[in-house]
C-alpha positions as CSV (number, residue, x, y, z in Angstrom):
1,X,117.5,115.1,108.9
2,X,118.0,111.7,110.6
3,X,118.0,110.0,107.2
4,X,120.6,112.4,105.8
5,X,122.8,112.1,108.9
6,X,122.6,108.4,108.7
7,X,123.7,108.3,105.0
8,X,126.7,110.4,105.9
9,X,127.6,107.9,108.7
10,X,127.1,105.1,106.2
11,X,129.9,106.3,104.0
12,X,133.1,104.5,104.7
13,X,136.2,106.4,106.1
14,X,137.7,106.2,102.6
15,X,134.6,107.9,101.1
16,X,133.3,104.8,99.4
17,X,129.5,104.3,99.3
18,X,127.7,101.0,99.6
19,X,128.7,97.7,98.1
20,X,126.2,96.4,95.5
21,X,124.1,93.3,95.6
22,X,122.4,92.0,92.5
23,X,119.9,89.4,91.6
24,X,117.5,88.3,88.9
25,X,113.9,88.3,90.1
26,X,111.0,86.2,89.0
27,X,107.5,87.3,90.1
28,X,105.6,84.7,88.2
29,X,103.2,85.6,85.5
30,X,100.4,88.1,85.0
31,X,97.7,88.5,82.4
32,X,98.4,91.7,80.4
33,X,96.3,92.6,77.4
34,X,95.0,89.1,77.1
35,X,98.5,87.6,77.1
36,X,100.4,85.8,79.9
37,X,103.6,87.6,80.5
38,X,106.5,86.9,82.9
39,X,107.1,89.4,85.7
40,X,110.9,89.4,85.9
41,X,114.1,91.4,85.5
42,X,117.2,92.4,87.5
43,X,117.6,94.4,90.7
44,X,120.6,96.1,92.2
45,X,120.6,97.2,95.9
46,X,122.9,98.4,98.7
47,X,124.4,95.2,100.2
48,X,127.0,94.1,102.8
49,X,129.3,92.9,100.0
50,X,129.4,93.1,96.2
51,X,127.8,90.2,94.4
52,X,124.8,88.1,93.5
53,X,122.2,87.6,96.2
54,X,124.3,89.4,98.8
55,X,122.6,90.3,102.1
56,X,121.1,93.8,102.5
57,X,123.5,96.4,103.8
58,X,123.3,96.7,107.6
59,X,124.5,100.3,107.7
60,X,121.8,101.5,105.3
61,X,119.2,99.4,107.2
62,X,119.9,101.4,110.3
63,X,119.1,104.6,108.5
64,X,115.7,103.5,107.2
65,X,113.9,102.3,104.2
66,X,115.4,103.2,100.8
67,X,113.8,104.6,97.6
68,X,113.3,102.3,94.7
69,X,113.5,103.1,91.0
70,X,111.9,101.0,88.2
71,X,113.3,101.1,84.7
72,X,111.8,100.0,81.4
73,X,113.7,99.6,78.2
74,X,112.5,100.4,74.7
75,X,111.5,98.1,71.8
76,X,114.3,96.0,70.3
77,X,115.0,92.5,69.0
78,X,113.1,90.1,71.4
79,X,116.1,87.8,71.4
80,X,118.3,90.4,73.0
81,X,118.0,90.8,76.8
82,X,117.4,94.5,76.7
83,X,116.7,94.9,80.4
84,X,120.3,94.1,81.2
85,X,121.4,97.3,79.4
86,X,120.9,99.4,82.6
87,X,123.3,97.5,84.8
88,X,125.8,100.5,85.0
89,X,123.0,102.8,86.1
90,X,121.5,100.3,88.5
91,X,124.9,99.8,90.1
92,X,125.4,103.5,90.5
93,X,122.0,104.0,92.2
94,X,122.6,101.0,94.5
95,X,126.0,102.5,95.6
96,X,124.1,105.6,96.6
97,X,121.6,103.6,98.7
98,X,118.7,103.3,96.2
99,X,117.2,100.0,95.0
100,X,117.2,99.9,91.2
101,X,114.9,97.5,89.2
102,X,115.1,96.9,85.5
103,X,111.9,95.3,84.2
104,X,112.2,92.7,81.5
105,X,109.8,93.8,78.8
106,X,111.4,91.5,76.1
107,X,108.1,89.6,75.6
108,X,106.6,92.8,74.3
109,X,109.5,93.6,72.0
110,X,109.5,93.1,68.2
111,X,106.7,93.9,65.8
112,X,104.0,94.4,68.4
113,X,103.3,98.1,68.0
114,X,100.8,100.8,68.8
115,X,99.3,102.2,71.9
116,X,98.3,98.7,73.2
117,X,102.0,97.8,73.5
118,X,102.7,100.9,75.7
119,X,99.7,100.1,77.9
120,X,100.9,96.5,78.3
121,X,104.4,97.7,79.2
122,X,102.9,100.0,81.9
123,X,100.9,97.1,83.3
124,X,104.1,94.9,83.3
125,X,106.0,97.7,85.2
126,X,103.2,97.9,87.7
127,X,103.2,94.1,88.1
128,X,107.0,94.4,89.0
129,X,106.2,97.1,91.5
130,X,103.5,94.9,93.0
131,X,106.1,92.0,93.2
132,X,108.5,94.2,95.2
133,X,105.7,95.5,97.4
134,X,105.1,91.8,98.3
135,X,108.8,91.1,98.8
136,X,109.0,94.1,101.2
137,X,106.6,92.3,103.4
138,X,109.0,89.6,104.5
139,X,111.6,88.6,101.8
140,X,115.0,87.6,103.3
141,X,116.8,90.3,101.3
142,X,114.3,93.1,100.7
143,X,111.8,92.6,103.6
144,X,111.2,95.9,105.4
145,X,113.9,97.9,103.5
146,X,112.0,99.5,100.6
147,X,110.2,102.8,100.8
148,X,107.2,102.8,98.5
149,X,106.4,106.4,99.3
150,X,109.6,107.3,97.3
151,X,109.3,105.4,94.0
152,X,110.9,106.6,90.7
153,X,110.2,105.5,87.2
154,X,112.6,105.7,84.2
155,X,112.1,104.6,80.7
156,X,113.6,104.8,77.2
157,X,111.6,105.0,74.0
158,X,108.6,102.8,74.3
159,X,109.5,102.2,77.9
160,X,109.6,106.0,78.3
161,X,106.0,106.2,77.1
162,X,105.0,103.4,79.4
163,X,106.5,105.1,82.6
164,X,104.5,108.2,81.8
165,X,101.2,106.4,81.9
166,X,102.1,103.8,84.6
167,X,101.2,106.0,87.6
168,X,97.6,106.5,86.3
169,X,96.9,102.9,85.6
170,X,94.5,100.8,87.7
171,X,97.2,98.2,88.0
172,X,99.4,100.4,90.2
173,X,99.4,98.9,93.7
174,X,97.8,100.8,96.5
175,X,100.2,102.6,98.9
176,X,102.7,103.4,96.2
177,X,103.7,107.0,95.6
178,X,105.5,107.8,92.4
179,X,107.7,110.8,93.2
180,X,109.4,111.2,89.8
181,X,109.2,110.0,86.2
182,X,112.0,110.3,83.7
183,X,110.9,109.5,80.2
């Protein structure tokens, strides 16, 4: 009840929800399926003002930690930044007080096929989750604001297959509860 009441208080007098902050994240590299892959993508979150690297929204911080959703795109031309295709959805979620991460799986795009590609994508999604768990520990923007007991996964095509298996993988960080999966 406290959280719901707080979100109602967080809505401006004119009915607008939260401004949206955005940034590209880089969580370094991880060994996935014998390959070194980059843990990176974009994140949208409730902020004090719209824009890149904006501070976390003070009103939503007073309410408590927010849910976080991780998204994975499907297979496409590796030269196209497919992870940027969810910006409209990420922005809508952030306006509602939900952090929204789009995982860059482009290094796995192209002619790499089969089940191994789906497992590698799931490991890459889980590496992004681990990166945000670490950021929640003290990052200037995200530190202490993310609720890893309320995590959602969403994926399209090959990314959809990856989010289905991601919760059962050994690479999922401890303390993370996946509440929903949309494939």
